[in-house]
C-alpha positions in Angstrom: 108.5 138.0 262.7 110.0 140.2 265.4 111.1 138.6 268.5 109.4 139.6 272.0 110.5 142.9 273.3 113.2 143.1 275.9 115.2 146.0 277.4 118.0 147.1 275.3 121.2 146.9 277.5 122.6 150.2 276.6 119.7 152.3 276.9 117.5 153.5 279.8 113.6 153.7 279.4 112.6 157.0 280.3 109.9 155.4 282.4 112.4 153.8 284.6 114.3 156.9 285.1 111.0 158.9 286.1 109.9 156.1 288.4 113.4 155.8 290.1 114.6 159.5 290.1 111.3 161.3 290.4 108.2 159.4 291.6 109.8 157.0 294.2 112.0 159.6 295.9 109.0 161.9 296.3 107.2 159.0 297.9 104.3 159.3 295.4 101.9 156.6 294.5 101.3 156.1 290.7 97.7 157.4 291.6 99.1 160.6 293.1 101.5 161.3 290.4 98.8 160.7 287.8 96.7 163.2 289.5 99.6 165.8 289.5 100.3 165.2 286.0 96.6 165.3 284.9 96.7 161.8 283.1 95.0 158.6 283.9 96.6 156.4 286.4 96.8 153.3 283.9 98.6 155.6 281.3 101.3 156.6 283.8 101.5 153.0 285.1 102.2 151.8 281.6 104.8 154.3 281.1 106.6 153.9 284.4 106.5 150.1 283.9 108.2 150.4 280.6 105.0 149.2 278.7 104.5 152.5 276.8 106.7 155.0 275.3 107.2 158.6 276.4 104.9 161.1 274.4 105.9 164.7 273.8 102.8 165.7 275.7 103.7 163.6 278.7 107.2 165.0 278.7 105.8 168.4 278.7 103.7 167.4 281.8 106.7 165.9 283.5 108.6 169.0 282.9 105.8 171.4 284.3 105.1 169.2 287.4 108.5 167.9 288.3 111.0 170.2 286.6 112.4 167.4 284.5 113.9 168.5 281.2 111.4 167.6 278.3 114.3 167.6 275.7 116.3 165.1 278.0 113.5 162.8 278.5 112.7 162.9 274.8 116.3 162.1 274.0 116.1 159.2 276.3 113.2 157.8 274.6 114.7 158.2 271.2 118.0 156.5 272.4 115.8 153.7 273.8 113.8 153.2 270.7 117.0 153.2 268.5 118.5 150.6 270.8 115.5 148.5 270.6 115.2 148.6 266.9 119.0 147.9 266.6 118.4 144.5 268.5 116.1 143.4 265.6 117.9 144.8 262.5 118.9 141.5 261.5 115.4 140.2 261.4 114.3 143.1 258.9 115.0 141.7 255.4 115.5 144.6 253.0 117.4 144.7 249.9 119.5 147.7 248.7 117.4 149.7 246.1 119.5 150.3 243.0 117.5 152.5 240.6 117.5 151.5 236.8 117.8 154.6 234.6 117.2 154.7 231.0 119.7 156.5 228.6 117.5 159.6 228.5 116.3 159.7 232.1 118.1 161.8 234.7 117.6 161.2 238.4 115.9 164.2 240.1 117.4 165.5 243.2 115.2 166.9 245.8 
């Protein structure tokens, strides 16, 4: 069983970045920002409060509305996801797969 999520120490959730670098400096409420983005207030709030991941669609909306780089935001999400997964890698029990080949069988390369 996986442990409860806690923020990775070496990765920034893109919601925190958007909240502290875009929404707050512009003095926008979540409601006003959601309206500008064309999304539900709850969906934006969950993202800004690091309870939801950044979707590619939301990244496009942020780029269009606030000139935030979609690619950088998506890389930030990917880095965050990787750091979060690495926190739990010891909890994932998987044995290395070793194929068994018969004498006449040849492995197929893709």
